C-alpha positions in Angstrom: 99.9 -93.5 -135.0 101.3 -89.9 -134.9 102.0 -90.1 -138.6 98.3 -90.6 -139.3 97.6 -87.4 -137.3 100.3 -85.4 -139.0 98.8 -85.8 -142.6 95.5 -84.0 -141.8 97.4 -81.4 -139.7 99.7 -80.6 -142.6 96.8 -80.4 -145.0 95.0 -78.0 -142.7 98.1 -75.8 -142.3 98.6 -75.7 -146.1 95.0 -74.8 -146.7 95.1 -72.1 -144.1 98.3 -70.6 -145.5 96.8 -70.5 -149.0 93.7 -68.9 -147.7 95.6 -66.2 -145.9 97.8 -65.5 -148.9 94.7 -65.1 -151.1 93.2 -62.6 -148.7 96.3 -60.5 -148.6 96.0 -59.6 -152.3 93.7 -56.8 -153.5 92.9 -55.6 -157.0 91.1 -52.2 -157.1 90.1 -50.0 -160.0 90.2 -46.2 -159.4 89.4 -43.9 -162.3 91.6 -44.9 -165.2 94.0 -47.1 -163.1 94.1 -50.6 -161.9 96.0 -51.1 -158.6 97.4 -54.5 -157.5 98.6 -54.8 -153.9 100.0 -57.9 -152.2 101.7 -58.6 -148.9 101.3 -58.3 -145.2 104.5 -57.1 -143.5 106.1 -56.0 -146.7 103.8 -54.8 -149.4 104.1 -54.7 -153.2 102.0 -52.3 -155.2 101.7 -52.1 -158.9 99.5 -49.6 -160.8 98.5 -50.0 -164.5 96.6 -47.6 -166.7 93.4 -49.3 -167.9 94.0 -48.1 -171.4 97.5 -49.7 -171.5 96.2 -53.2 -170.7 96.8 -55.4 -173.8 95.9 -58.8 -172.6 93.8 -60.3 -169.9 94.1 -64.1 -169.5 92.4 -66.6 -167.3 94.0 -70.0 -166.6 92.1 -72.7 -164.7 93.0 -76.3 -163.9 90.2 -78.8 -163.7 90.0 -78.5 -159.9 89.9 -74.8 -160.1 87.1 -74.9 -162.6 85.1 -77.0 -160.2 85.6 -74.4 -157.5 85.1 -71.4 -159.9 88.6 -70.0 -159.1 91.6 -69.4 -161.3 94.7 -67.4 -162.2 94.2 -64.0 -163.7 97.1 -62.5 -165.9 97.2 -58.9 -166.9 99.7 -57.7 -169.4 100.8 -54.4 -170.8 103.6 -53.4 -173.2 107.1 -53.8 -171.8 109.3 -56.4 -170.3 108.1 -56.6 -166.7 104.5 -55.7 -167.4 102.7 -58.9 -166.4 100.8 -59.3 -163.2 99.6 -62.8 -162.3 97.0 -63.1 -159.5 96.7 -66.7 -158.4 93.5 -68.4 -157.3 91.0 -65.6 -157.4 87.2 -66.2 -157.2 85.2 -65.9 -160.4 88.3 -65.1 -162.6 86.4 -64.9 -165.9 84.0 -62.3 -164.5 86.9 -60.2 -163.2 88.6 -60.5 -166.6 85.5 -59.4 -168.5 84.9 -56.5 -166.1 88.5 -55.2 -166.5 88.2 -55.4 -170.3 84.8 -53.6 -170.3 86.2 -50.8 -168.1 89.3 -50.5 -170.3 87.2 -50.2 -173.5 84.8 -47.8 -171.8 87.6 -45.5 -170.7 89.6 -45.7 -173.8 87.3 -46.6 -176.8 90.0 -46.0 -179.4 92.5 -48.5 -177.9 
């Protein structure tokens, strides 16, 4: 009997945890820079020049496509230059917007 109640409770905890993790990640664009911040107690911040972004990729599973969420990857030149943001809302719109801003700010790149 208790096992039947544990399954929905675990599913609810997992869903709540994923939701909180998604809300603790921000991606902002300021002038010619893109800033990625993640974390709650400890925070990671990465800043990229919009003109240095070489590749913007969107990955979506079938389930993510149904919910219009996906993983957004931003890449610049260098070894540790990839930022992967998991399960963001409307990932293709975000990717297109980042590429438009990059081209507008640096048309020769």
